[in-house]
mmCIF file of the C-alpha atoms, coordinates in Angstrom:
data_MODEL
# 
_entry.id   MODEL 
# 
loop_
_atom_site.group_PDB 
_atom_site.id 
_atom_site.type_symbol 
_atom_site.label_atom_id 
_atom_site.label_alt_id 
_atom_site.label_comp_id 
_atom_site.label_asym_id 
_atom_site.label_entity_id 
_atom_site.label_seq_id 
_atom_site.pdbx_PDB_ins_code 
_atom_site.Cartn_x 
_atom_site.Cartn_y 
_atom_site.Cartn_z 
_atom_site.occupancy 
_atom_site.B_iso_or_equiv 
_atom_site.pdbx_formal_charge 
_atom_site.auth_seq_id 
_atom_site.auth_comp_id 
_atom_site.auth_asym_id 
_atom_site.auth_atom_id 
_atom_site.pdbx_PDB_model_num 
ATOM 1  C CA . HIS A 1 1  ? 25.611 144.453 -29.433 1.00 0.00 ? 1  HIS A CA 1 
ATOM 2  C CA . GLY A 1 2  ? 24.737 141.277 -31.294 1.00 0.00 ? 2  GLY A CA 1 
ATOM 3  C CA . VAL A 1 3  ? 21.152 141.081 -30.075 1.00 0.00 ? 3  VAL A CA 1 
ATOM 4  C CA . ALA A 1 4  ? 20.411 144.675 -31.066 1.00 0.00 ? 4  ALA A CA 1 
ATOM 5  C CA . ILE A 1 5  ? 21.946 144.105 -34.495 1.00 0.00 ? 5  ILE A CA 1 
ATOM 6  C CA . LEU A 1 6  ? 19.871 140.951 -35.001 1.00 0.00 ? 6  LEU A CA 1 
ATOM 7  C CA . GLN A 1 7  ? 16.664 142.706 -33.932 1.00 0.00 ? 7  GLN A CA 1 
ATOM 8  C CA . SER A 1 8  ? 17.203 145.632 -36.283 1.00 0.00 ? 8  SER A CA 1 
ATOM 9  C CA . TYR A 1 9  ? 18.195 143.250 -39.086 1.00 0.00 ? 9  TYR A CA 1 
ATOM 10 C CA . LEU A 1 10 ? 15.025 141.185 -38.631 1.00 0.00 ? 10 LEU A CA 1 
ATOM 11 C CA . CYS A 1 11 ? 12.841 144.316 -38.572 1.00 0.00 ? 11 CYS A CA 1 
ATOM 12 C CA . TYR A 1 12 ? 14.526 145.516 -41.746 1.00 0.00 ? 12 TYR A CA 1 
ATOM 13 C CA . ILE A 1 13 ? 13.912 142.174 -43.479 1.00 0.00 ? 13 ILE A CA 1 
ATOM 14 C CA . VAL A 1 14 ? 10.274 142.124 -42.345 1.00 0.00 ? 14 VAL A CA 1 
ATOM 15 C CA . GLY A 1 15 ? 9.913  145.591 -43.869 1.00 0.00 ? 15 GLY A CA 1 
ATOM 16 C CA . LEU A 1 16 ? 11.378 144.343 -47.141 1.00 0.00 ? 16 LEU A CA 1 
ATOM 17 C CA . ILE A 1 17 ? 9.031  141.359 -47.507 1.00 0.00 ? 17 ILE A CA 1 
ATOM 18 C CA . PRO A 1 18 ? 6.102  143.375 -48.945 1.00 0.00 ? 18 PRO A CA 1 
ATOM 19 C CA . LEU A 1 19 ? 8.496  144.876 -51.477 1.00 0.00 ? 19 LEU A CA 1 
ATOM 20 C CA . ALA A 1 20 ? 9.330  141.390 -52.758 1.00 0.00 ? 20 ALA A CA 1 
ATOM 21 C CA . ALA A 1 21 ? 5.668  140.622 -53.414 1.00 0.00 ? 21 ALA A CA 1 
ATOM 22 C CA . VAL A 1 22 ? 5.156  143.501 -55.879 1.00 0.00 ? 22 VAL A CA 1 
ATOM 23 C CA . PRO A 1 23 ? 5.351  142.266 -59.493 1.00 0.00 ? 23 PRO A CA 1 
ATOM 24 C CA . SER A 1 24 ? 6.948  145.475 -60.834 1.00 0.00 ? 24 SER A CA 1 
ATOM 25 C CA . ASN A 1 25 ? 10.493 145.214 -62.170 1.00 0.00 ? 25 ASN A CA 1 
ATOM 26 C CA . LEU A 1 26 ? 11.484 148.465 -60.459 1.00 0.00 ? 26 LEU A CA 1 
ATOM 27 C CA . THR A 1 27 ? 10.424 147.303 -56.991 1.00 0.00 ? 27 THR A CA 1 
ATOM 28 C CA . CYS A 1 28 ? 12.012 143.904 -57.586 1.00 0.00 ? 28 CYS A CA 1 
ATOM 29 C CA . THR A 1 29 ? 15.317 145.617 -58.385 1.00 0.00 ? 29 THR A CA 1 
ATOM 30 C CA . LEU A 1 30 ? 14.935 147.868 -55.340 1.00 0.00 ? 30 LEU A CA 1 
ATOM 31 C CA . PHE A 1 31 ? 14.270 144.796 -53.171 1.00 0.00 ? 31 PHE A CA 1 
ATOM 32 C CA . ARG A 1 32 ? 17.411 143.099 -54.484 1.00 0.00 ? 32 ARG A CA 1 
ATOM 33 C CA . CYS A 1 33 ? 19.553 146.162 -53.788 1.00 0.00 ? 33 CYS A CA 1 
ATOM 34 C CA . LEU A 1 34 ? 18.187 146.645 -50.270 1.00 0.00 ? 34 LEU A CA 1 
ATOM 35 C CA . PHE A 1 35 ? 18.488 142.940 -49.483 1.00 0.00 ? 35 PHE A CA 1 
ATOM 36 C CA . LEU A 1 36 ? 22.094 142.956 -50.699 1.00 0.00 ? 36 LEU A CA 1 
ATOM 37 C CA . ILE A 1 37 ? 22.826 145.942 -48.449 1.00 0.00 ? 37 ILE A CA 1 
ATOM 38 C CA . ALA A 1 38 ? 21.261 144.091 -45.504 1.00 0.00 ? 38 ALA A CA 1 
ATOM 39 C CA . PHE A 1 39 ? 23.293 140.960 -46.240 1.00 0.00 ? 39 PHE A CA 1 
ATOM 40 C CA . VAL A 1 40 ? 26.584 142.863 -46.527 1.00 0.00 ? 40 VAL A CA 1 
ATOM 41 C CA . THR A 1 41 ? 25.833 144.739 -43.284 1.00 0.00 ? 41 THR A CA 1 
ATOM 42 C CA . PHE A 1 42 ? 25.027 141.490 -41.479 1.00 0.00 ? 42 PHE A CA 1 
ATOM 43 C CA . PHE A 1 43 ? 28.234 139.869 -42.768 1.00 0.00 ? 43 PHE A CA 1 
ATOM 44 C CA . HIS A 1 44 ? 30.240 142.936 -41.781 1.00 0.00 ? 44 HIS A CA 1 
ATOM 45 C CA . CYS A 1 45 ? 28.837 143.015 -38.222 1.00 0.00 ? 45 CYS A CA 1 
ATOM 46 C CA . PHE A 1 46 ? 29.167 139.311 -37.478 1.00 0.00 ? 46 PHE A CA 1 
ATOM 47 C CA . ALA A 1 47 ? 32.198 138.200 -39.507 1.00 0.00 ? 47 ALA A CA 1 
ATOM 48 C CA . ILE A 1 48 ? 34.513 140.993 -40.592 1.00 0.00 ? 48 ILE A CA 1 
ATOM 49 C CA . LEU A 1 49 ? 34.470 143.272 -37.521 1.00 0.00 ? 49 LEU A CA 1 
ATOM 50 C CA . PRO A 1 50 ? 34.940 140.525 -34.905 1.00 0.00 ? 50 PRO A CA 1 
ATOM 51 C CA . VAL A 1 51 ? 37.899 139.082 -36.836 1.00 0.00 ? 51 VAL A CA 1 
ATOM 52 C CA . ILE A 1 52 ? 39.555 142.469 -37.258 1.00 0.00 ? 52 ILE A CA 1 
ATOM 53 C CA . LEU A 1 53 ? 38.988 143.391 -33.610 1.00 0.00 ? 53 LEU A CA 1 
ATOM 54 C CA . THR A 1 54 ? 40.383 140.015 -32.511 1.00 0.00 ? 54 THR A CA 1 
ATOM 55 C CA . PHE A 1 55 ? 43.702 140.591 -34.241 1.00 0.00 ? 55 PHE A CA 1 
ATOM 56 C CA . LEU A 1 56 ? 43.840 144.382 -33.862 1.00 0.00 ? 56 LEU A CA 1 
ATOM 57 C CA . PRO A 1 57 ? 42.181 145.239 -30.544 1.00 0.00 ? 57 PRO A CA 1 
ATOM 58 C CA . PRO A 1 58 ? 41.565 148.847 -29.563 1.00 0.00 ? 58 PRO A CA 1 
ATOM 59 C CA . SER A 1 59 ? 44.386 150.585 -27.772 1.00 0.00 ? 59 SER A CA 1 
ATOM 60 C CA . LYS A 1 60 ? 44.278 150.278 -23.993 1.00 0.00 ? 60 LYS A CA 1 
ATOM 61 C CA . LYS A 1 61 ? 46.435 153.315 -23.425 1.00 0.00 ? 61 LYS A CA 1 
ATOM 62 C CA . LYS A 1 62 ? 44.572 155.924 -21.460 1.00 0.00 ? 62 LYS A CA 1 
ATOM 63 C CA . ARG A 1 63 ? 44.880 159.504 -22.498 1.00 0.00 ? 63 ARG A CA 1 
ATOM 64 C CA . LYS A 1 64 ? 46.815 161.428 -19.931 1.00 0.00 ? 64 LYS A CA 1 
ATOM 65 C CA . GLU A 1 65 ? 45.295 164.859 -19.740 1.00 0.00 ? 65 GLU A CA 1 
ATOM 66 C CA . LYS A 1 66 ? 46.324 167.380 -17.199 1.00 0.00 ? 66 LYS A CA 1 
ATOM 67 C CA . LYS A 1 67 ? 43.390 168.357 -15.083 1.00 0.00 ? 67 LYS A CA 1 
ATOM 68 C CA . ASN A 1 68 ? 43.865 172.057 -14.691 1.00 0.00 ? 68 ASN A CA 1 
ATOM 69 C CA . PRO A 1 69 ? 41.255 174.179 -12.952 1.00 0.00 ? 69 PRO A CA 1 
ATOM 70 C CA . GLU A 1 70 ? 41.925 176.790 -15.649 1.00 0.00 ? 70 GLU A CA 1 
ATOM 71 C CA . ASN A 1 71 ? 40.719 174.429 -18.393 1.00 0.00 ? 71 ASN A CA 1 
ATOM 72 C CA . ARG A 1 72 ? 37.455 173.676 -16.641 1.00 0.00 ? 72 ARG A CA 1 
ATOM 73 C CA . GLU A 1 73 ? 34.379 174.258 -18.765 1.00 0.00 ? 73 GLU A CA 1 
ATOM 74 C CA . GLU A 1 74 ? 31.526 176.132 -17.168 1.00 0.00 ? 74 GLU A CA 1 
ATOM 75 C CA . ILE A 1 75 ? 27.973 175.121 -17.947 1.00 0.00 ? 75 ILE A CA 1 
ATOM 76 C CA . GLU A 1 76 ? 25.110 177.490 -17.323 1.00 0.00 ? 76 GLU A CA 1 
ATOM 77 C CA . CYS A 1 77 ? 21.812 175.970 -16.281 1.00 0.00 ? 77 CYS A CA 1 
ATOM 78 C CA . VAL A 1 78 ? 18.595 177.565 -17.457 1.00 0.00 ? 78 VAL A CA 1 
ATOM 79 C CA . GLU A 1 79 ? 15.359 176.822 -15.656 1.00 0.00 ? 79 GLU A CA 1 
ATOM 80 C CA . MET A 1 80 ? 12.367 176.384 -17.936 1.00 0.00 ? 80 MET A CA 1 
ATOM 81 C CA . VAL A 1 81 ? 8.982  177.263 -16.547 1.00 0.00 ? 81 VAL A CA 1 
# 
């Protein structure tokens, strides 16, 4: 998932660059807030989550569900013309 996260992060930053060039105080503040959100998200995806998942991996227990023919869900198909 790292490549997809990096690509979306780079696109987000490229979208923020024009906002940084506007001399208005309001857009400058907006740029700072959005950049801070991007930085925290990047740090969360590449530092915090991998460390937590290293020490607390997801459970490998499989759910044991009884496969009863009575519990089977029927799906109706509709043909569109």
